[in-house]
C-alpha positions as CSV (number, residue, x, y, z in Angstrom):
1,M,2.8,221.3,-33.4
2,T,-0.8,222.0,-34.6
3,Y,-1.3,223.5,-38.3
4,Y,-4.2,225.2,-39.6
5,N,-4.2,227.2,-43.3
6,Q,-0.6,228.5,-42.3
7,P,1.4,227.4,-45.5
8,A,4.2,230.4,-44.9
9,M,4.4,229.8,-41.3
10,L,4.9,226.2,-41.6
11,A,7.5,226.6,-44.9
12,R,9.5,229.3,-42.1
13,Q,9.1,226.5,-39.5
14,A,10.6,223.7,-42.1
15,A,13.6,226.0,-42.9
16,I,14.2,226.1,-38.7
17,W,14.1,222.0,-38.2
18,R,16.6,221.5,-41.4
19,D,19.5,222.8,-38.2
20,Y,18.0,219.9,-35.9
21,P,20.1,217.0,-35.1
22,A,19.3,213.6,-35.9
23,G,16.9,211.8,-33.9
24,V,14.7,214.9,-33.2
25,E,10.8,214.0,-33.9
26,V,8.9,217.0,-35.4
27,I,5.4,216.0,-35.6
28,V,2.5,218.6,-37.4
29,V,-1.3,218.0,-36.9
30,D,-3.3,219.4,-39.7
31,D,-6.4,220.4,-37.8
32,G,-9.0,220.1,-40.9
33,S,-7.2,222.4,-43.1
34,A,-8.5,223.3,-45.9
35,V,-4.9,224.3,-47.0
36,P,-3.5,221.1,-46.2
37,A,0.3,221.0,-44.5
38,K,3.2,220.2,-46.6
39,A,6.3,220.0,-45.6
40,E,9.9,218.0,-45.4
41,G,11.5,216.9,-42.2
42,C,8.6,215.7,-40.3
43,S,5.7,213.9,-39.5
44,I,2.1,215.2,-40.8
45,Y,-1.0,214.2,-39.2
46,R,-4.9,215.2,-40.4
47,V,-7.7,215.6,-38.8
48,A,-10.5,214.8,-41.3
49,K,-13.0,216.9,-40.0
50,D,-12.6,220.8,-40.0
51,I,-13.6,221.9,-36.3
52,P,-13.4,225.3,-35.2
53,W,-10.7,225.8,-32.1
54,H,-10.2,221.4,-32.3
55,Q,-6.6,222.3,-31.1
56,D,-6.8,220.6,-27.8
57,G,-7.9,216.9,-29.9
58,A,-4.6,217.9,-32.4
59,R,-2.6,218.0,-29.3
60,N,-3.8,214.8,-28.6
61,L,-3.8,213.3,-31.4
62,G,0.4,214.3,-31.2
63,A,0.9,213.1,-27.9
64,H,-0.5,209.5,-29.0
65,V,1.6,209.2,-32.5
66,A,4.8,210.9,-30.6
67,N,7.7,208.3,-29.9
68,G,10.0,210.1,-27.4
69,E,10.1,210.6,-24.1
70,W,9.2,214.4,-23.8
71,L,6.9,216.6,-25.8
72,L,7.5,219.8,-26.6
73,F,3.6,221.4,-27.4
74,L,4.0,224.3,-29.7
75,D,1.7,226.5,-31.5
76,I,3.0,226.9,-34.8
77,D,3.9,230.3,-34.8
78,H,6.6,229.4,-31.6
79,A,9.6,228.0,-33.0
80,L,12.3,226.3,-31.0
81,P,15.7,227.6,-33.1
82,A,18.5,224.8,-33.4
83,E,20.6,226.6,-30.7
84,G,18.0,226.8,-28.3
85,L,17.1,222.9,-29.2
86,A,20.8,222.2,-28.2
87,K,20.3,223.7,-24.9
88,L,16.9,221.7,-24.5
89,L,18.9,218.5,-25.2
90,R,21.3,219.0,-22.8
91,L,18.8,219.7,-20.0
92,L,16.7,217.1,-20.3
93,P,18.7,214.6,-18.1
94,G,18.4,216.9,-14.8
95,L,15.0,217.9,-15.4
96,R,12.7,217.0,-12.5
97,T,9.6,213.8,-13.1
98,R,6.3,215.0,-12.4
99,T,6.8,218.5,-13.5
100,A,5.6,220.7,-16.6
101,F,8.2,223.3,-18.1
102,R,7.5,226.5,-19.5
103,P,10.0,228.2,-21.9
104,E,10.6,231.5,-22.0
105,R,9.7,233.7,-25.3
106,R,10.4,236.4,-27.5
107,L,9.4,238.2,-30.4
108,V,11.2,237.8,-33.6
109,S,10.7,241.4,-34.4
110,G,12.0,242.4,-31.0
111,G,11.5,242.2,-27.4
112,D,10.5,239.8,-24.5
113,L,7.2,237.9,-23.6
114,K,5.8,236.8,-20.7
115,P,5.4,232.4,-21.0
116,A,2.5,231.5,-23.0
117,A,-0.3,230.1,-21.4
118,N,-0.2,226.8,-23.4
119,I,3.3,225.9,-24.3
120,W,4.6,223.3,-22.5
121,L,7.6,220.9,-22.2
122,I,6.5,217.7,-20.1
123,R,7.2,213.9,-20.4
124,R,4.4,212.2,-22.3
125,E,3.8,209.9,-19.2
126,D,2.8,212.9,-17.2
127,F,0.8,214.1,-19.7
128,W,-1.1,211.3,-20.0
129,R,-1.8,211.3,-15.9
130,V,-2.8,214.1,-16.2
131,G,-5.7,213.1,-18.8
132,G,-4.3,214.8,-21.9
133,Y,-7.1,217.6,-23.3
134,D,-10.5,216.7,-23.1
135,E,-12.0,217.5,-25.9
136,R,-15.5,218.0,-24.8
137,L,-14.0,221.7,-24.8
138,C,-13.4,222.0,-28.7
139,G,-15.0,224.6,-30.7
140,H,-14.6,226.9,-27.5
141,Y,-11.7,229.1,-27.9
142,G,-9.2,229.6,-24.4
143,T,-10.2,226.0,-23.2
144,D,-6.4,226.1,-21.5
145,Q,-8.5,227.8,-18.8
146,E,-9.6,224.5,-18.2
147,F,-6.6,222.5,-18.7
148,A,-3.5,224.4,-17.0
149,P,-5.5,224.3,-13.6
150,R,-6.0,220.2,-13.9
151,L,-2.5,220.3,-14.9
152,R,-1.1,222.2,-12.0
153,H,-3.2,219.9,-9.8
154,S,-1.2,217.2,-10.4
155,L,2.1,218.1,-11.3
156,R,4.8,221.1,-10.2
157,V,5.0,223.9,-13.1
158,E,8.6,225.1,-13.5
159,W,10.4,227.7,-15.5
160,L,12.4,226.3,-18.7
161,P,15.6,228.8,-19.2
162,V,15.1,227.9,-23.0
163,T,13.7,230.6,-25.2
164,L,11.1,230.0,-28.4
165,D,10.9,232.7,-31.2
166,V,7.2,234.1,-31.7
167,Y,6.3,235.0,-35.2
168,T,3.5,237.8,-35.4
169,R,1.5,238.3,-38.8
170,A,3.8,241.2,-39.4
171,V,6.6,238.9,-39.7
172,V,4.9,236.3,-41.6
173,A,1.5,236.6,-43.0
174,D,-0.3,233.3,-41.8
175,A,1.7,233.0,-38.3
176,S,-1.6,233.0,-36.1
177,T,-4.8,231.4,-36.7
178,Q,-7.1,233.3,-39.1
179,G,-11.3,233.9,-39.8
180,L,-12.2,232.2,-35.9
181,S,-13.5,234.2,-33.1
182,R,-11.1,234.7,-30.2
183,R,-14.2,235.7,-27.8
184,V,-13.5,233.4,-24.9
185,V,-16.4,231.8,-24.0
186,K,-16.9,229.2,-20.9
187,P,-18.5,225.8,-21.8
188,A,-21.4,225.1,-20.4
189,R,-21.6,221.9,-17.7
190,L,-20.2,219.3,-20.0
191,A,-21.9,216.0,-20.5
192,G,-20.8,212.7,-21.2
193,E,-17.8,210.8,-20.7
194,W,-14.3,212.0,-21.1
195,R,-13.2,212.4,-24.7
196,V,-9.8,211.5,-26.0
197,L,-9.1,211.1,-29.6
198,G,-12.8,210.9,-30.0
199,F,-12.7,212.1,-34.2
200,E,-11.2,210.4,-37.3
201,W,-7.8,210.7,-38.5
202,S,-5.2,209.5,-40.6
203,R,-1.6,210.3,-41.2
204,V,-0.3,211.5,-44.6
205,Q,3.5,211.7,-44.2
């Protein structure tokens, strides 16, 4: 999951991870925050430069350093409770290859949600088969508009009967990214070569 100046939400996540079984790898990518990520029970990587809406690069980094066969990409306001993880681990051996999965969601304050546009369970090899996220789009909000169609062109997309808990700022004050414009701007025609991991980063924990 990516982190950007959200210490309270990260602490909430860390409380959930304490109930995870051994062998589950949790990776947090701090996307150049002014308030560095700090938590137990996870690996933490940090992007050196604060680039607005750089979550695509941060996700590429998470996929690059992950050791597991499967990747679950989460925004930090989306949590997988321990019982949901147990169900997911039972399902994994039977899931189809060359397929990306979209989990169900519910608000912790009550109510169901549609699947998120950019929350995926995907095999690591399939993620890189698609090409990862194109970092030339970083700096724009809503770049899943480019990634999702490309993913669907290469992979099947199926529903996953596992439910994520979604936090809002009414529950955790810094649950979602603040201080950046959410106006969706379609980038102009992209120049140059496809860019992946085109930034400085380091492991801090």
